[in-house]
C-alpha positions as CSV (number, residue, x, y, z in Angstrom):
1,M,70.2,20.5,6.4
2,P,67.2,18.9,8.0
3,D,67.3,15.3,9.1
4,T,63.9,14.5,7.7
5,I,61.8,15.6,4.7
6,E,58.4,17.0,5.7
7,D,55.3,15.5,4.2
8,D,54.1,19.0,3.1
9,W,57.1,19.4,0.8
10,I,56.5,16.0,-0.8
11,E,52.8,16.8,-1.4
12,S,53.8,20.1,-2.9
13,V,56.2,18.4,-5.4
14,E,53.6,15.8,-6.3
15,E,51.0,18.6,-6.9
16,L,53.4,20.5,-9.0
17,E,54.1,17.5,-11.2
18,E,50.3,17.0,-11.7
19,R,49.8,20.6,-12.6
20,M,52.7,20.6,-15.0
21,D,51.3,17.5,-16.7
22,E,47.9,19.2,-17.0
23,Y,49.5,22.4,-18.4
24,I,51.5,20.4,-21.0
25,H,48.3,18.6,-22.0
26,L,46.3,21.8,-22.4
27,R,49.1,23.5,-24.3
28,D,49.2,20.6,-26.8
29,Q,45.4,20.8,-27.2
30,A,45.6,24.5,-28.0
31,H,48.4,23.9,-30.5
32,N,46.5,21.1,-32.2
33,A,43.4,23.3,-32.4
34,F,45.4,26.0,-34.2
35,E,46.8,23.4,-36.7
36,V,43.4,22.0,-37.4
37,R,42.0,25.4,-38.2
38,Y,44.9,26.8,-40.2
39,H,47.0,23.9,-41.6
40,E,45.4,24.2,-45.0
41,T,45.7,28.0,-45.4
42,I,49.0,28.9,-43.7
43,D,52.3,27.4,-44.7
44,P,54.8,28.2,-41.9
45,D,57.8,27.8,-44.2
46,K,56.5,30.1,-46.9
47,D,57.5,33.9,-46.8
48,R,59.5,33.8,-43.7
49,W,60.3,37.4,-43.1
50,E,63.1,36.7,-40.6
51,L,65.1,35.0,-43.4
52,C,64.8,38.0,-45.8
53,S,68.2,39.0,-47.1
54,R,67.3,42.1,-49.0
55,V,66.1,45.5,-47.9
56,L,62.3,45.9,-48.5
57,S,60.8,49.1,-49.6
58,R,57.7,50.5,-48.0
59,R,55.9,49.6,-51.3
60,D,56.9,45.9,-51.0
61,I,55.6,45.8,-47.5
62,V,52.3,47.5,-48.4
63,D,51.8,45.1,-51.3
64,R,52.5,42.0,-49.2
65,L,50.3,43.1,-46.3
66,S,47.5,44.1,-48.8
67,A,47.4,40.7,-50.4
68,P,44.4,38.6,-49.5
69,W,44.7,35.5,-47.5
């Protein structure tokens, strides 16, 4: 183990923290833009296919996917 910590390593960690903060900020902006556009037309809790407990026929799937938004 080295006796000292080099300045380059400290600068790299500080730069990483800055980039992570920027990434999180940009990710939140993208998420918010999606919510603004679709929050009135899409309900994330409605028709959750992963919670479906019955077997769907091909006709059920075609009917659901053919329904207008």
